[in-house]
LOTI-161512 format. One record per residue (C-alpha): residue number from 1; x, y, z. Coordinates in steps of 0.001 Angstrom, whole numbers, plus 524288, in hexadecimal, padded with zeros to 5 digits. Layout:
! residues N
@i: NUM&xx: X&yy: Y&zz: Z
...
***
This chain:
! residues 315
@i: 1&xx: E575A&yy: 6072A&zz: 20C29
@i: 2&xx: E64FF&yy: 60996&zz: 20727
@i: 3&xx: E633F&yy: 601C4&zz: 1FA89
@i: 4&xx: E5871&yy: 5F9F9&zz: 1F3E6
@i: 5&xx: E5EC2&yy: 5ED0A&zz: 1F056
@i: 6&xx: E5421&yy: 5E2D9&zz: 1F245
@i: 7&xx: E460A&yy: 5E196&zz: 1F671
@i: 8&xx: E49C4&yy: 5D68E&zz: 1FFA3
@i: 9&xx: E4FB8&yy: 5E073&zz: 2090E
@i: 10&xx: E4475&yy: 5EA27&zz: 208BE
@i: 11&xx: E3BE4&yy: 5EA36&zz: 214C3
@i: 12&xx: E2D2C&yy: 5EB92&zz: 213D9
@i: 13&xx: E2E9F&yy: 5F943&zz: 2199F
@i: 14&xx: E38AE&yy: 5FD34&zz: 20F5C
@i: 15&xx: E2FD5&yy: 5F843&zz: 20479
@i: 16&xx: E2464&yy: 5FFEC&zz: 20A15
@i: 17&xx: E2CCA&yy: 60C1E&zz: 20B36
@i: 18&xx: E30B0&yy: 60B21&zz: 1FCD6
@i: 19&xx: E225C&yy: 60937&zz: 1F911
@i: 20&xx: E1E2E&yy: 61509&zz: 20118
@i: 21&xx: E288F&yy: 61D6C&zz: 1FAA6
@i: 22&xx: E24CD&yy: 618CA&zz: 1ECFC
@i: 23&xx: E166F&yy: 61B8E&zz: 1EFBC
@i: 24&xx: E199B&yy: 62923&zz: 1F4CD
@i: 25&xx: E2115&yy: 62C06&zz: 1E84B
@i: 26&xx: E15E9&yy: 62716&zz: 1DFAC
@i: 27&xx: E0CA8&yy: 632E7&zz: 1DF9F
@i: 28&xx: E17E6&yy: 63C61&zz: 1DD35
@i: 29&xx: E1CFC&yy: 63472&zz: 1D1BF
@i: 30&xx: E0F67&yy: 632C2&zz: 1CBE3
@i: 31&xx: E0DA4&yy: 64190&zz: 1CCAD
@i: 32&xx: E1B23&yy: 6438E&zz: 1C6B6
@i: 33&xx: E1FCB&yy: 64AD1&zz: 1D2CB
@i: 34&xx: E2E06&yy: 64BE2&zz: 1D6B9
@i: 35&xx: E3401&yy: 643EF&zz: 1E1CC
@i: 36&xx: E41ED&yy: 64944&zz: 1E1F2
@i: 37&xx: E4777&yy: 64032&zz: 1EC67
@i: 38&xx: E52F7&yy: 63C58&zz: 1E3B6
@i: 39&xx: E55CC&yy: 64A10&zz: 1DEC4
@i: 40&xx: E6470&yy: 64ADA&zz: 1DC4A
@i: 41&xx: E6633&yy: 63C1B&zz: 1DDD1
@i: 42&xx: E6BA1&yy: 632FC&zz: 1D366
@i: 43&xx: E6799&yy: 624AD&zz: 1D2CC
@i: 44&xx: E6EED&yy: 61A91&zz: 1CAB3
@i: 45&xx: E6716&yy: 61075&zz: 1C31C
@i: 46&xx: E7129&yy: 605C0&zz: 1C0E1
@i: 47&xx: E6AF9&yy: 5FB49&zz: 1B851
@i: 48&xx: E7298&yy: 5EF58&zz: 1B3D6
@i: 49&xx: E6639&yy: 5E8FA&zz: 1AE8B
@i: 50&xx: E5BD1&yy: 5EDB4&zz: 1A52E
@i: 51&xx: E5010&yy: 5F45B&zz: 1AB30
@i: 52&xx: E447F&yy: 5FCA0&zz: 1A70D
@i: 53&xx: E3B36&yy: 5FE62&zz: 1B28B
@i: 54&xx: E44DB&yy: 5FDE6&zz: 1BDCF
@i: 55&xx: E4F0C&yy: 606E7&zz: 1B809
@i: 56&xx: E4522&yy: 61078&zz: 1B277
@i: 57&xx: E3D35&yy: 6111A&zz: 1BEFB
@i: 58&xx: E4958&yy: 6139A&zz: 1C73C
@i: 59&xx: E4D03&yy: 61E70&zz: 1BDD2
@i: 60&xx: E3F56&yy: 6245B&zz: 1BE79
@i: 61&xx: E3F37&yy: 622E6&zz: 1CD53
@i: 62&xx: E4C1D&yy: 62A44&zz: 1CE75
@i: 63&xx: E4730&yy: 6354B&zz: 1C5E1
@i: 64&xx: E3A0F&yy: 6362C&zz: 1CCD5
@i: 65&xx: E41CB&yy: 6386E&zz: 1D960
@i: 66&xx: E49F7&yy: 64310&zz: 1D307
@i: 67&xx: E567A&yy: 63B13&zz: 1D1FC
@i: 68&xx: E5F96&yy: 6381F&zz: 1C6AD
@i: 69&xx: E6066&yy: 62A66&zz: 1C0F8
@i: 70&xx: E6DD2&yy: 625C3&zz: 1BC73
@i: 71&xx: E6AE5&yy: 61A37&zz: 1B38F
@i: 72&xx: E7532&yy: 60FFD&zz: 1B0A0
@i: 73&xx: E731A&yy: 603C6&zz: 1A86A
@i: 74&xx: E7D8D&yy: 5F948&zz: 1A871
@i: 75&xx: E7CFA&yy: 5F7D9&zz: 199A2
@i: 76&xx: E80CD&yy: 60619&zz: 19783
@i: 77&xx: E89E7&yy: 607D1&zz: 1A334
@i: 78&xx: E97C4&yy: 6039C&zz: 1A62E
@i: 79&xx: E924E&yy: 5F6C8&zz: 1AB62
@i: 80&xx: E9210&yy: 5F2C7&zz: 19D18
@i: 81&xx: EA0DE&yy: 5F4CF&zz: 19D29
@i: 82&xx: EA2EA&yy: 5EC3A&zz: 1A911
@i: 83&xx: EA17C&yy: 5F5CB&zz: 1B450
@i: 84&xx: E9D73&yy: 5EEC7&zz: 1C0C8
@i: 85&xx: E9151&yy: 5F1C7&zz: 1C8B9
@i: 86&xx: E99F4&yy: 5F6B2&zz: 1D3D2
@i: 87&xx: EA175&yy: 6000D&zz: 1CB23
@i: 88&xx: E9509&yy: 604CD&zz: 1C4AD
@i: 89&xx: E8EBF&yy: 60757&zz: 1D1DB
@i: 90&xx: E9AA9&yy: 60E43&zz: 1D760
@i: 91&xx: E9BD6&yy: 616E4&zz: 1CB6E
@i: 92&xx: E8D7A&yy: 61A5B&zz: 1CC08
@i: 93&xx: E8E56&yy: 61D54&zz: 1DA8C
@i: 94&xx: E999E&yy: 62693&zz: 1D7C6
@i: 95&xx: E8FAC&yy: 62EBE&zz: 1D032
@i: 96&xx: E887B&yy: 6308A&zz: 1DD3F
@i: 97&xx: E7B15&yy: 62A98&zz: 1DA9E
@i: 98&xx: E71AB&yy: 62918&zz: 1E5F8
@i: 99&xx: E6D2D&yy: 61B14&zz: 1E337
@i: 100&xx: E6F86&yy: 60FF7&zz: 1D9AB
@i: 101&xx: E649F&yy: 607C4&zz: 1D3B8
@i: 102&xx: E6A4D&yy: 5FB1E&zz: 1CE4E
@i: 103&xx: E6540&yy: 5EFFB&zz: 1C602
@i: 104&xx: E6E98&yy: 5E4B8&zz: 1C3B2
@i: 105&xx: E6E24&yy: 5D69A&zz: 1BF0B
@i: 106&xx: E75D1&yy: 5D1CC&zz: 1CAE0
@i: 107&xx: E6E6E&yy: 5CF48&zz: 1D778
@i: 108&xx: E741C&yy: 5D726&zz: 1E2BA
@i: 109&xx: E79D1&yy: 5E201&zz: 1DA4C
@i: 110&xx: E72A7&yy: 5ED0D&zz: 1E178
@i: 111&xx: E7761&yy: 5E7DE&zz: 1EEA3
@i: 112&xx: E8524&yy: 5E6C1&zz: 1E903
@i: 113&xx: E8471&yy: 5F500&zz: 1E4C8
@i: 114&xx: E815A&yy: 5F99C&zz: 1F282
@i: 115&xx: E8EF1&yy: 5F527&zz: 1F697
@i: 116&xx: E9555&yy: 5FEB2&zz: 1ED39
@i: 117&xx: E8C95&yy: 60ABF&zz: 1ECF2
@i: 118&xx: E87AC&yy: 61384&zz: 1F7CC
@i: 119&xx: E7AAC&yy: 617A3&zz: 1F1BF
@i: 120&xx: E6DB5&yy: 61034&zz: 1F28D
@i: 121&xx: E6C6A&yy: 604C7&zz: 1E90F
@i: 122&xx: E5F3E&yy: 6007E&zz: 1E3A6
@i: 123&xx: E5D97&yy: 5F303&zz: 1DDAF
@i: 124&xx: E5672&yy: 5F3EC&zz: 1D0AB
@i: 125&xx: E57BB&yy: 5E545&zz: 1CE64
@i: 126&xx: E6332&yy: 5DC17&zz: 1D0BF
@i: 127&xx: E638D&yy: 5CF1D&zz: 1C9A9
@i: 128&xx: E5A01&yy: 5C4FD&zz: 1CF01
@i: 129&xx: E5A77&yy: 5CB76&zz: 1DC64
@i: 130&xx: E510E&yy: 5D6E0&zz: 1DE4C
@i: 131&xx: E4A67&yy: 5E2CF&zz: 1D890
@i: 132&xx: E4560&yy: 5E9C3&zz: 1E4BB
@i: 133&xx: E3F37&yy: 5F5D9&zz: 1DEAA
@i: 134&xx: E3762&yy: 5ED2C&zz: 1D569
@i: 135&xx: E3255&yy: 5E561&zz: 1E0F4
@i: 136&xx: E2E9C&yy: 5F1F6&zz: 1E7E7
@i: 137&xx: E2751&yy: 5F7B2&zz: 1DC5F
@i: 138&xx: E2029&yy: 5EAE6&zz: 1D9EE
@i: 139&xx: E1BAE&yy: 5EA0D&zz: 1E813
@i: 140&xx: E1781&yy: 5F856&zz: 1E81F
@i: 141&xx: E0F8F&yy: 5F629&zz: 1DBB9
@i: 142&xx: E08B4&yy: 5EA3A&zz: 1E16D
@i: 143&xx: E059E&yy: 5F17E&zz: 1EDE9
@i: 144&xx: E000C&yy: 5FD0F&zz: 1E678
@i: 145&xx: DF747&yy: 5F457&zz: 1DE4C
@i: 146&xx: DF2DA&yy: 5EABB&zz: 1E8CD
@i: 147&xx: DF364&yy: 5F385&zz: 1F4C8
@i: 148&xx: DFC64&yy: 5EA93&zz: 1FC79
@i: 149&xx: E0605&yy: 5DF84&zz: 1FACB
@i: 150&xx: E022B&yy: 5D91C&zz: 2077E
@i: 151&xx: DFC62&yy: 5CBBA&zz: 20486
@i: 152&xx: DFD21&yy: 5CD3F&zz: 1F5B8
@i: 153&xx: E017C&yy: 5C1ED&zz: 1ED31
@i: 154&xx: E0C20&yy: 5C570&zz: 1E352
@i: 155&xx: E0FDB&yy: 5BBA8&zz: 1D8B9
@i: 156&xx: E1CC7&yy: 5BE15&zz: 1D1BD
@i: 157&xx: E1CF5&yy: 5B6BF&zz: 1C4E8
@i: 158&xx: E28D0&yy: 5B4F4&zz: 1BC23
@i: 159&xx: E378E&yy: 5B39D&zz: 1BCBD
@i: 160&xx: E3924&yy: 5B37B&zz: 1CB88
@i: 161&xx: E46B0&yy: 5AD50&zz: 1CB70
@i: 162&xx: E4D1E&yy: 5B8C4&zz: 1C487
@i: 163&xx: E4472&yy: 5C3DE&zz: 1C95C
@i: 164&xx: E49CC&yy: 5CE1C&zz: 1D2B3
@i: 165&xx: E3C65&yy: 5D48D&zz: 1D1E8
@i: 166&xx: E35EF&yy: 5C86A&zz: 1D7A2
@i: 167&xx: E3F87&yy: 5C80E&zz: 1E2F1
@i: 168&xx: E3DA5&yy: 5D64D&zz: 1E6AD
@i: 169&xx: E2EF2&yy: 5D500&zz: 1E57B
@i: 170&xx: E2E9E&yy: 5C8F5&zz: 1EE1E
@i: 171&xx: E3610&yy: 5CFF3&zz: 1F8F6
@i: 172&xx: E2DA1&yy: 5DC2C&zz: 1F88C
@i: 173&xx: E2061&yy: 5D5D1&zz: 1F67F
@i: 174&xx: E224F&yy: 5CC53&zz: 201BF
@i: 175&xx: E2697&yy: 5D748&zz: 20ADA
@i: 176&xx: E1A0E&yy: 5DE97&zz: 20797
@i: 177&xx: E115F&yy: 5D2F4&zz: 20A8A
@i: 178&xx: E0ED5&yy: 5CD18&zz: 1FD24
@i: 179&xx: E0EA8&yy: 5BE9E&zz: 1FA1C
@i: 180&xx: E17AB&yy: 5BB82&zz: 1EEA0
@i: 181&xx: E17F7&yy: 5B003&zz: 1E53F
@i: 182&xx: E20D2&yy: 5ADE6&zz: 1D98E
@i: 183&xx: E1E76&yy: 5A5E7&zz: 1CD5E
@i: 184&xx: E275F&yy: 5A1A5&zz: 1C25C
@i: 185&xx: E2BE2&yy: 5958B&zz: 1BB33
@i: 186&xx: E3551&yy: 58DCC&zz: 1C3DE
@i: 187&xx: E4110&yy: 59296&zz: 1BC19
@i: 188&xx: E3D87&yy: 5A0D5&zz: 1BF0C
@i: 189&xx: E3BF8&yy: 59F05&zz: 1CDB4
@i: 190&xx: E479C&yy: 59E9C&zz: 1D70C
@i: 191&xx: E4C6E&yy: 590C0&zz: 1DA18
@i: 192&xx: E45C6&yy: 5917C&zz: 1E779
@i: 193&xx: E3A66&yy: 59AFD&zz: 1E594
@i: 194&xx: E3604&yy: 59937&zz: 1F3B4
@i: 195&xx: E4202&yy: 5A11A&zz: 1F7CD
@i: 196&xx: E3B29&yy: 5AD39&zz: 1F26C
@i: 197&xx: E31A6&yy: 5AC37&zz: 1FDB6
@i: 198&xx: E25B6&yy: 5AC2A&zz: 1F4D8
@i: 199&xx: E1C10&yy: 5A26E&zz: 1EF20
@i: 200&xx: E1F00&yy: 59D3A&zz: 1E19C
@i: 201&xx: E18CB&yy: 5957E&zz: 1D696
@i: 202&xx: E1CBE&yy: 5910E&zz: 1C914
@i: 203&xx: E0FDF&yy: 5946C&zz: 1C274
@i: 204&xx: E0905&yy: 5A1C0&zz: 1C32C
@i: 205&xx: DFB72&yy: 59BB0&zz: 1C3C5
@i: 206&xx: DFE60&yy: 59717&zz: 1D1A7
@i: 207&xx: E0098&yy: 5A4F3&zz: 1D699
@i: 208&xx: DF8E3&yy: 5AE7F&zz: 1CE35
@i: 209&xx: DEB24&yy: 5ACA0&zz: 1D40B
@i: 210&xx: DEFB2&yy: 5B196&zz: 1E164
@i: 211&xx: DF811&yy: 5BCC7&zz: 1DC5D
@i: 212&xx: DF58E&yy: 5CB11&zz: 1DFA0
@i: 213&xx: E017E&yy: 5CEDA&zz: 1D7AA
@i: 214&xx: E0887&yy: 5C833&zz: 1CC69
@i: 215&xx: E1625&yy: 5CCDF&zz: 1C8F8
@i: 216&xx: E1B17&yy: 5C79D&zz: 1BC03
@i: 217&xx: E29D4&yy: 5C741&zz: 1B9EB
@i: 218&xx: E31ED&yy: 5C6F7&zz: 1AD9E
@i: 219&xx: E3A6D&yy: 5BB20&zz: 1AA7A
@i: 220&xx: E4856&yy: 5BFD5&zz: 1AD5C
@i: 221&xx: E4F04&yy: 5B98D&zz: 1A1B2
@i: 222&xx: E5AD9&yy: 5C27E&zz: 1A346
@i: 223&xx: E5D78&yy: 5BC9A&zz: 1B0C7
@i: 224&xx: E5CCB&yy: 5AE63&zz: 1AC81
@i: 225&xx: E685D&yy: 5A65C&zz: 1A7DB
@i: 226&xx: E5EF9&yy: 59F3A&zz: 19EDB
@i: 227&xx: E507E&yy: 5A009&zz: 19C71
@i: 228&xx: E49C0&yy: 59904&zz: 1A7A0
@i: 229&xx: E3CB1&yy: 59685&zz: 1A100
@i: 230&xx: E3A22&yy: 58EE3&zz: 19476
@i: 231&xx: E34F0&yy: 59AE0&zz: 18D52
@i: 232&xx: E2EBB&yy: 5A832&zz: 18F29
@i: 233&xx: E224B&yy: 5A2E9&zz: 188F4
@i: 234&xx: E2161&yy: 597FF&zz: 19303
@i: 235&xx: E23BF&yy: 5A17A&zz: 19E39
@i: 236&xx: E18D9&yy: 5AA40&zz: 19943
@i: 237&xx: E0F8F&yy: 59EC4&zz: 197BD
@i: 238&xx: E11A2&yy: 59934&zz: 1A562
@i: 239&xx: E158A&yy: 5A4D7&zz: 1ADE2
@i: 240&xx: E120C&yy: 5B156&zz: 1A6AE
@i: 241&xx: E070D&yy: 5BA05&zz: 1ABCE
@i: 242&xx: DFCBF&yy: 5B97F&zz: 1A131
@i: 243&xx: DEE0F&yy: 5BBBB&zz: 1A0C5
@i: 244&xx: DEAF1&yy: 5ADBB&zz: 1A491
@i: 245&xx: DF342&yy: 5AE8F&zz: 1B0DF
@i: 246&xx: DEE39&yy: 5BC32&zz: 1B3DC
@i: 247&xx: DE08A&yy: 5B653&zz: 1B44D
@i: 248&xx: DE4E6&yy: 5AF0A&zz: 1C09B
@i: 249&xx: DE7BF&yy: 5BBC6&zz: 1C7DB
@i: 250&xx: DDEED&yy: 5C242&zz: 1D1D2
@i: 251&xx: DD7F6&yy: 5CEA8&zz: 1CD10
@i: 252&xx: DE0CF&yy: 5D80B&zz: 1D47B
@i: 253&xx: DEDC2&yy: 5D18E&zz: 1D157
@i: 254&xx: DF7FA&yy: 5DAA7&zz: 1CB5C
@i: 255&xx: E035B&yy: 5D787&zz: 1C23A
@i: 256&xx: E1110&yy: 5DD0C&zz: 1C359
@i: 257&xx: E1D4E&yy: 5DBC6&zz: 1BB18
@i: 258&xx: E2A85&yy: 5E22E&zz: 1BDD5
@i: 259&xx: E2D8D&yy: 5E340&zz: 1AF40
@i: 260&xx: E31C9&yy: 5E1EB&zz: 1A4E1
@i: 261&xx: E260B&yy: 5D9E4&zz: 1A0AC
@i: 262&xx: E2771&yy: 5CF36&zz: 1968B
@i: 263&xx: E198E&yy: 5D012&zz: 191A0
@i: 264&xx: E13A5&yy: 5C2FB&zz: 18E71
@i: 265&xx: E1DE5&yy: 5BBBE&zz: 1966C
@i: 266&xx: E1C50&yy: 5BE51&zz: 1A501
@i: 267&xx: E10CF&yy: 5C799&zz: 1A337
@i: 268&xx: E06D8&yy: 5C94C&zz: 1985A
@i: 269&xx: E04C4&yy: 5D6D8&zz: 192BD
@i: 270&xx: DF663&yy: 5D6E1&zz: 196B3
@i: 271&xx: DFA67&yy: 5D514&zz: 1A4F1
@i: 272&xx: E05FF&yy: 5DE5B&zz: 1A483
@i: 273&xx: DFD0B&yy: 5E935&zz: 19FA4
@i: 274&xx: DF08E&yy: 5E4B1&zz: 1A646
@i: 275&xx: DE91E&yy: 5E96A&zz: 1B251
@i: 276&xx: DF05A&yy: 5E05F&zz: 1BBAF
@i: 277&xx: DFD98&yy: 5E5D2&zz: 1B7B2
@i: 278&xx: E046F&yy: 5EF9B&zz: 1C0A8
@i: 279&xx: E1132&yy: 5EF5C&zz: 1B911
@i: 280&xx: E114F&yy: 5FDE4&zz: 1B5F4
@i: 281&xx: E0E27&yy: 600D0&zz: 1C433
@i: 282&xx: E1A84&yy: 5F945&zz: 1C79D
@i: 283&xx: E2252&yy: 60217&zz: 1BE92
@i: 284&xx: E1C95&yy: 60E7E&zz: 1C480
@i: 285&xx: E1EF6&yy: 6098F&zz: 1D250
@i: 286&xx: E2CDD&yy: 6062C&zz: 1CE7C
@i: 287&xx: E3009&yy: 61496&zz: 1CD3D
@i: 288&xx: E2A0C&yy: 617A8&zz: 1DA95
@i: 289&xx: E30D9&yy: 60C5A&zz: 1E182
@i: 290&xx: E3E00&yy: 60FFD&zz: 1DBB1
@i: 291&xx: E3BEA&yy: 61E2C&zz: 1DF5F
@i: 292&xx: E3900&yy: 619D5&zz: 1ED4C
@i: 293&xx: E450B&yy: 61123&zz: 1EE26
@i: 294&xx: E4E0F&yy: 61B92&zz: 1E88C
@i: 295&xx: E48C4&yy: 62633&zz: 1F17A
@i: 296&xx: E4985&yy: 61DDD&zz: 1FDB9
@i: 297&xx: E576B&yy: 6195A&zz: 1FAE3
@i: 298&xx: E5D75&yy: 625E8&zz: 1F5C3
@i: 299&xx: E568B&yy: 6305B&zz: 1FDD9
@i: 300&xx: E4FA6&yy: 62955&zz: 2090D
@i: 301&xx: E4E3A&yy: 63525&zz: 21202
@i: 302&xx: E4927&yy: 63E22&zz: 20751
@i: 303&xx: E3FBB&yy: 63370&zz: 2030E
@i: 304&xx: E3A83&yy: 631AE&zz: 210D1
@i: 305&xx: E3871&yy: 6405E&zz: 211EA
@i: 306&xx: E3198&yy: 640D9&zz: 204B1
@i: 307&xx: E288D&yy: 635DC&zz: 208CB
@i: 308&xx: E24C7&yy: 63CE8&zz: 2154E
@i: 309&xx: E2092&yy: 64894&zz: 20D3D
@i: 310&xx: E19F9&yy: 640D3&zz: 20272
@i: 311&xx: E120F&yy: 63656&zz: 2092D
@i: 312&xx: E1B5C&yy: 62AF2&zz: 20A88
@i: 313&xx: E185A&yy: 623CB&zz: 21737
@i: 314&xx: E2327&yy: 61A05&zz: 219DE
@i: 315&xx: E2FBB&yy: 61D00&zz: 212A6
***
């Protein structure tokens, strides 16, 4: 890979290679051992949208690999004075970083950047389009908990129309053999939901009894021109994951959420913190996945050599 722009373009083999690398890093990180693959390398975190988990985990991933994180937020940079994305990128590249991680409200921004910079670009979320590292960490978490994705039923519940997380997950989960269904009120599904290549329903009760995994999504109010549901209370009553709906799930079904959670809206607190929840596992795996992506893009040969010496089998 030269860049990581979208999950749609990842092959099954590339996904597996990223997983193998992340898993090889895991024991070292849990033992607080050094993996200095990015020693002397600087990585730009260029975030035009607010973020907690994604930005922080990229920063931690860079430091765990011995690199230096250069953090830029649009609200405190010259973008607030009118500087364009192109000028910002060119100025940052003049500082000689080794990769740029970008989050932007406009779909296609990471791809656009690749036309103006020579270093690897990693998409940390672009508009409604994709969030590939989130899809990777979600799939890795499911596989760790259930043993395999092959033949598993994954139900994604929430604001599908505006969710880049849902799109990346659909691409990755299907490539790894999972069956995917989405559920939302009609106003929060795309106009032609069948174009997603998944099953869909308007009520969760139709899908939950067969689910091996339920992924609850936040309502993306910041991406809507106007509120597309009558009220938050009504959404919670008819589509939120609560104890009554959880009673429909199979015993081994797990619950994911990419965060931030609106407790009591899309997911009740008892479920977010309960035994089915693997939300904190997602966060931990986010660091490993982002370490793997950074290492494979910035220092692919050194990463391959490290894996040979440390038990990685494919990458």
